[in-house]
N, C-alpha and C positions, 0 to 999 in steps of 0.2 A: 504494500500500500504506500501511497505517497505520504509525505509529511503532513500535507494539508488534510488528507483523509484521516490519518491517525489522530490529528488534533481535533477534527470534527467528531470522531467517535468518542474521544475523551470528553468533549464538551457535552455531548448528549448524555453520557453517563453521569457527569457532574450535575446536570440539570434534572436528573431523576427520571429519564425516559425509560419506561418498561417495555420490553418486547415480548409478545405472546404468540405462540405457535398454535395453529388450529389445523387439524387434518380431518375434521368431521363436517365442515361447512357451517359450523355454529357461528363463526364470525363473518360469514359471507355477506350478510346484510350490512355490517359495519364497513367492509371493504367497498361494497357497491355504493354506499352513501358517499364515501370519499371519492370514488370514481366519478359519480355524478357531479360533484363539486369541481373536479378536475375538468370535466367536459365543458362546464360553464366557463371556466377560465380559458381553456383552449379556444372556445368559440369567440370570446371577446378578442383574444389576440389575433385570431385569423379573420376577424370581421365576418364571421359566419352567422347566419340567423340561428338563434338559440334553439328554436323548435326543430330545425333541421338537424342540428348537432345532436340534440337529445334523441331524435328518431334514429339516426345512424348509430349512436352509441348503444341504444337498446337492442338493435339488431345484431350489432357486433359483439357486445359483451352483456348478454342478458343476466339478470340477477341469478337465475338458476345455475348458470355456469359456476358461480362461486359458492352456492349453497349445496349443490348436488355433486359436482365433479370431485371435490376433495373426498367426500364420503365414498363415492364409487371407486376411486383409485386406491383406497385402502392405505393411505399414508403417503402415497407418491405425489398427491396434490397438496401443497403446503402453503397455507395462508399465514403470513407474518404481519402482525399489527403492532405498531409502536404507539404507546399511550403516554400522555403527559397530563398530570393532574386529573386523571380519570377520563380524559378526552382522547379520541383517536386522532393522531397527528399524521400518520402515514401508514401505508400498507403495501405489501407486494405479494404476488402470487407466483410460486415457483413449482414447476414440474420436476420431480427428482427421482431418478432411478440409477442407471449406470452413469448417466450424466445429469446435470442440473440445468434447467432453463428458466431464467427470470423472464416471465412472459407478460406481466402487466404490473404497473405500479400506479398508485393514486395517493393524493395527500391533501391536507388542509395547508395551503401555502403559508399562511401566517404562522401556524403552530410548528410546522416542519422546518420552516426557515429559521425560526428563532432557536429551536432546540437541536437542529442538525439531525433530526430523527432518521432521515433517509440514509445517512451514513452508517448509523448504528444498525439499521435494518439489514443493509447489504453486508456489512461486516459479519453479522451473526448468521445470515443465510449462507454466505461463502464458507464460514467456519463449519456450519452444519453439513454442507456438501462435502467438504474435505473429510470430516470425521466419518461420513457415510461411505467414503471410498470413491466418490465421483471422480472421473478423469477430467471433465471439463465443466465449466460454469459459463453458459452462454447468456449474454446480456441484451440480445436483440438489436434491432436496427435503430440508429440514432437519427436517421433521416437527414435533414438539413440543419438540425439543431446542434450548434457548436457547444452550447452550454451542457446539453445532455451528453454529448461525446466526452467532454472534459470531465464530467462527473464519473463516467464509467472508466475513463483512463486513470482516474485517481486510485482505482482499485487494481490497476495493472492491465486493463483491457487493451486489446490491439484490434484496430479496424480490419475487417476481412477484405480480401482483394478478390477480383475476378467475379464479383456478383454472387458469390455463394456464401454459405455459412462457414465461418472460421471456427476451428476447434483447436484450442491451445491446450497442451498437456498441463495438468494441474497438480494432482496429488501424488503422482508417481514418485517424485523426489521428496515429498513432504509427508507421506502417509504415516511414518512413525511418529512424527511430532503431532500430526493432526489427530491420531488415535489415542495419544497419551492424554488421559483426563486432566493432567496438570499442565499440559502444553499451553504456552502463551498464545492468546488469540492473534496478536499482531504478528508473531513469528510465523504462525501457520498461514495467516492471510498473506504475508509478504511472499511466501513460497508458492501460493496458489495462483497460477496463471489464469486470467479471465479473458473471455473473448466476446467481442461485439459481432454478432451474426448479421449479415446484410439483409437477410430475409425474415428474420424471426421477430414477429410482433405477437402472433398467436402461435404457440407451439401446439401441434397436434399431439395427441397422447402418445403416438408411436415414436415421435421424433426423439424423445428423451431416453429411449431404450438403447439407442445405437451408440 
């Protein structure tokens, strides 16, 4: 991880951000509420009619995806939610098996920005993938957003070339440290290579098995 990312993780911890993992879909409604707020923010930035943005979002990311898919995948669909003062600040959805795919994120911009909750979320999700023996952690397409790309690069991500999904080796060299219950999160995270895939915004369930 970059120095900036490590500092942001420590800031989130100092501010008392709590991260909760759900593999049953119980927090799916919490995630989707944050996602709807994100859709509103994206619509304003892109000067898109809000009703159209909401319609597209409901078709693309229905609530049932986040309430039912984790339960049906039996632990492979992982919802991570960061809480501050009892309020959800940010959340991510990761498909995880042989590899891990960060497929969708959402946040309360004010809460997440103040607490750096997204940095703690990704740090813990990467650590979890490493401890589980995943070989790669895919972070999806950044599109034209330089800010999003920089956020991912802070965790060691490298942009894929050739229009395909990049797969960077991750835990092969760090598995011992990652599986040690006493291993330091930053040490394990620094060794975990992360990839930005050019095509991954929605991971199909089969994609994370290869």
